[in-house]
C-alpha positions in Angstrom: -8.8 13.7 9.2 -6.3 13.6 6.4 -2.7 12.7 6.8 0.1 14.6 5.1 1.3 12.9 1.9 4.7 11.7 3.1 3.1 10.1 6.2 0.3 8.5 4.2 2.8 7.0 1.7 5.2 5.8 4.4 2.8 4.0 6.7 2.3 0.8 4.8 6.0 0.2 4.5 6.4 1.0 8.2 3.7 -1.7 8.9 5.6 -4.2 6.9 9.0 -3.4 8.5 7.6 -3.4 12.1 5.6 -6.6 11.5 8.7 -8.4 10.2 10.7 -7.1 13.1 8.1 -8.3 15.6 7.9 -11.7 14.0 11.6 -12.1 14.0 12.4 -10.9 17.5 9.5 -12.6 19.3 9.2 -16.3 18.4 6.2 -16.8 20.8 2.9 -17.5 18.9 0.9 -14.4 19.7 3.6 -11.7 18.9 4.8 -13.8 15.9 1.2 -14.0 14.5 0.6 -10.3 15.2 3.8 -9.4 13.4 2.8 -11.5 10.4 -0.6 -10.0 10.3 0.8 -6.5 10.5 3.3 -7.2 7.7 0.6 -8.8 5.5 -1.8 -5.9 6.0 1.0 -3.5 5.0 1.6 -5.5 1.8 -2.0 -5.6 1.0 -2.3 -1.9 1.3 0.7 -1.3 -0.9 -0.6 -3.7 -3.6 -4.1 -2.2 -3.6 -2.7 1.4 -3.8 -0.5 0.4 -6.7 -3.3 -1.3 -8.6 -5.7 1.6 -8.0 -3.2 4.1 -9.2 -2.5 2.1 -12.4 -6.2 1.8 -13.1 -6.6 5.5 -12.6 -3.8 6.3 -14.9 -5.2 4.1 -17.6 -8.7 5.7 -17.2 -7.3 9.2 -17.4 -5.2 8.3 -20.5 -8.4 7.0 -22.2 -10.3 10.1 -21.3 -7.6 12.3 -22.5 -7.3 10.5 -25.8 -11.1 10.6 -26.3 -11.1 14.4 -25.7 -8.1 15.1 -27.9 -9.0 16.7 -31.3 -8.1 14.5 -34.2 -8.1 11.3 -32.1 
C-alpha cells in the first residue's frame, strides 16, 4: 500500500508535533516517554529522508555529468 505524496510527506512532522504535545500535556512517566519516543521517531524519519534525497541528487548529478557530451 502506497500513501499519497502529501500524506507521506506530512506524517513525520505530525509524529513530532503529536509526540511533543503528549509529552507536554501528560507529565506521567509512560505518556511522557511515549511522546518523546514518537517525536524522536518522527525526527529520525525526517533526517533519514533528507540525507537519502541529498545522496540521490548527488548521484544523479554525477551520472548526468558523466553522460553529458564534452564532459
